C-alpha positions as CSV (number, residue, x, y, z in Angstrom):
1,M,3.9,37.4,8.6
2,I,5.9,35.0,6.8
3,Y,4.0,33.4,3.2
4,L,6.0,30.7,2.0
5,V,4.4,29.7,-0.9
6,R,6.3,26.3,-3.3
7,H,5.9,27.0,-7.4
8,G,3.7,25.8,-9.9
9,Q,3.4,22.5,-11.6
10,T,5.8,22.3,-14.0
11,D,6.3,18.9,-16.7
12,W,8.9,17.6,-15.1
13,N,6.7,17.6,-11.8
14,L,3.7,15.9,-13.6
15,E,6.6,13.6,-14.6
16,G,8.5,12.8,-11.1
17,R,11.5,13.7,-12.3
18,Y,14.1,15.3,-10.1
19,Q,14.4,19.3,-11.0
20,G,16.8,20.0,-8.3
21,R,19.0,23.1,-10.3
22,I,17.6,22.3,-13.8
23,D,15.7,26.0,-14.5
24,I,12.3,23.9,-15.5
25,K,9.7,26.5,-16.5
26,L,6.4,26.6,-15.6
27,N,3.8,24.6,-17.2
28,S,-0.4,25.8,-18.4
29,K,-1.6,24.1,-15.1
30,G,1.3,26.0,-12.8
31,R,0.9,29.4,-14.1
32,E,-3.4,28.9,-13.1
33,Q,-2.1,27.7,-9.8
34,A,-0.2,31.0,-9.1
35,S,-3.1,32.6,-10.4
36,E,-5.5,31.1,-7.9
37,I,-3.3,32.2,-5.4
38,K,-2.8,35.4,-6.8
39,E,-6.7,36.1,-6.0
40,K,-6.2,34.0,-2.7
41,L,-3.7,36.4,-1.7
42,K,-4.9,39.9,-3.1
43,E,-5.6,41.4,0.3
44,I,-2.3,41.2,1.5
45,K,0.2,44.0,1.1
46,F,3.7,42.4,1.1
47,D,6.7,44.8,2.5
48,K,9.4,42.4,0.4
49,V,8.7,39.6,-1.6
50,F,12.0,36.8,-2.5
51,S,12.4,34.3,-4.8
52,S,14.9,31.7,-5.9
53,P,16.0,32.5,-9.2
54,L,14.7,29.5,-11.0
55,K,12.0,30.2,-14.1
56,R,10.2,28.3,-12.1
57,A,9.7,30.1,-8.1
58,L,10.7,33.5,-10.0
59,E,7.6,33.0,-12.8
60,T,5.3,32.3,-9.8
61,A,5.9,35.3,-7.6
62,Q,6.0,37.3,-10.7
63,I,1.8,36.1,-11.4
64,I,1.0,36.5,-7.2
65,T,2.4,39.6,-6.9
66,D,3.9,42.9,-8.9
67,N,5.9,44.4,-6.2
68,D,9.5,43.8,-6.4
69,I,11.0,40.7,-6.3
70,E,14.4,40.1,-4.6
71,I,16.2,37.1,-5.9
72,D,18.1,35.3,-3.0
73,E,20.4,32.5,-4.0
74,R,19.8,31.0,-0.7
75,L,16.3,29.8,-1.9
76,I,17.8,27.6,-5.0
77,E,16.6,23.9,-4.2
78,R,19.1,21.8,-3.4
79,C,21.2,20.5,-6.2
80,N,20.8,16.8,-6.9
81,G,23.8,16.3,-8.5
82,E,23.4,13.4,-11.1
83,L,19.9,12.8,-10.4
84,E,18.8,15.7,-12.1
85,G,16.3,15.0,-15.3
86,K,15.8,11.5,-14.2
87,L,12.6,9.9,-13.0
88,K,12.2,9.7,-9.2
89,S,11.1,5.8,-9.7
90,E,14.7,5.1,-11.2
91,C,16.6,6.7,-8.5
92,V,14.9,4.9,-5.4
93,N,17.7,4.0,-2.5
94,M,20.5,5.0,-4.7
95,V,20.9,8.2,-2.5
96,D,20.3,8.8,2.2
97,F,18.7,11.9,1.7
98,T,18.6,12.6,5.3
99,D,22.2,12.0,5.5
100,E,23.8,15.0,6.6
101,N,26.7,14.6,5.1
102,D,26.1,12.4,1.8
103,S,26.9,14.1,-1.2
104,K,27.4,11.0,-3.3
105,L,26.6,11.7,-7.1
106,G,27.0,15.5,-6.6
107,I,23.9,16.2,-4.4
108,E,24.5,18.8,-2.2
109,P,25.0,17.8,1.6
110,L,22.2,18.1,3.4
111,S,24.0,20.3,5.8
112,K,25.2,22.4,3.5
113,F,21.5,22.9,2.3
114,R,20.0,23.5,5.9
115,G,22.3,26.1,6.6
116,R,21.9,28.0,3.5
117,I,17.8,27.9,4.6
118,E,18.5,29.0,8.2
119,N,20.6,31.6,7.4
120,F,18.0,33.4,5.2
121,L,14.9,32.4,7.6
122,S,17.1,33.9,10.7
123,E,17.8,37.2,8.6
124,I,14.2,37.1,7.6
125,E,13.1,37.1,11.4
126,R,15.8,39.8,12.6
127,K,15.4,41.9,9.4
128,Y,11.3,42.0,8.7
129,N,9.8,41.5,12.3
130,G,6.3,42.2,12.2
131,K,6.1,42.8,8.1
132,N,4.3,40.6,5.8
133,I,7.2,38.8,3.9
134,L,6.3,36.3,0.7
135,I,8.8,33.5,-0.4
136,V,8.8,32.0,-3.5
137,T,10.7,28.6,-3.0
138,H,10.6,25.1,-4.3
139,A,9.5,21.8,-2.3
140,G,12.8,21.2,-0.8
141,V,13.6,24.3,1.2
142,S,9.7,24.8,1.6
143,I,10.6,21.8,3.6
144,Y,13.5,22.2,5.9
145,A,11.8,26.0,6.3
146,K,8.9,24.5,7.7
147,C,10.8,21.9,9.7
148,Y,12.7,25.7,11.1
149,L,9.6,27.6,11.8
150,E,7.9,24.5,13.1
151,G,10.2,22.7,14.8
152,E,11.8,19.3,13.5
153,P,10.0,16.3,13.3
154,K,9.8,14.4,16.2
155,D,10.6,10.7,14.6
156,G,13.6,13.4,12.5
157,N,11.6,12.4,9.1
158,Y,11.2,15.3,6.7
159,S,10.6,13.8,4.3
160,R,7.1,13.2,5.6
161,Y,6.3,16.5,4.5
162,K,5.0,16.3,1.1
163,L,4.4,19.5,-0.4
164,K,1.8,20.6,-3.1
165,N,3.2,22.8,-6.6
166,C,1.2,26.3,-5.3
167,E,0.8,25.0,-1.4
168,V,0.7,28.5,0.6
169,Y,2.4,28.0,4.2
170,T,1.5,31.0,6.7
171,Y,4.1,31.7,9.4
172,N,4.3,34.4,12.5
173,V,7.3,36.1,12.9
C-alpha cells in the first residue's frame, strides 16, 4: 500500500505564494497537521519511507514516523523558476503549466517533471509490491502521482486536483 502525503502547511501556503524549490519550513499549523496524520497512521507499520529533500516535506515525514527516511530527489517539487516566491494572484496567465514542453521563466518542463515522478513510482511498484510505503512530498508531485496511480483525468485537466496540506491518499500496489 502506498500512503501519499502532501507536506504540512507553510506560511507561503497561507499567503498563496509559489514555493517550488525554495526551502520553506512548516509553520505551527503544519506541524500540528503532521501530528494529526501521525495519530491517524499510528497502527501502520511502514516498510519504507521516502521524502522530498525540502524541509517542509522532510519535517512532515519526521513528525509522522520514527522510521528511517530515504530522501529521493525525484520527489522534489516542480521548479517554478521566476515565479517562486511570487503570489499566485500576481502570476495569472503568465505560464501554461499544462504545456508539456513550456519552460519559459525557468519553469521545469512538464514532460521532465512527470517523467521523474513516473520513474520513481514505477520503481516503487517493482521493488515494494505488497509493502507499506509512506511518501511525503508536495502538491505538484502528489497531483502527478495521483494521475499515474489513478489514471489521467478524462478531460486532461490535472489542475482540477486540489490537495490540502497533509492530505493522505492510499493506493494498492
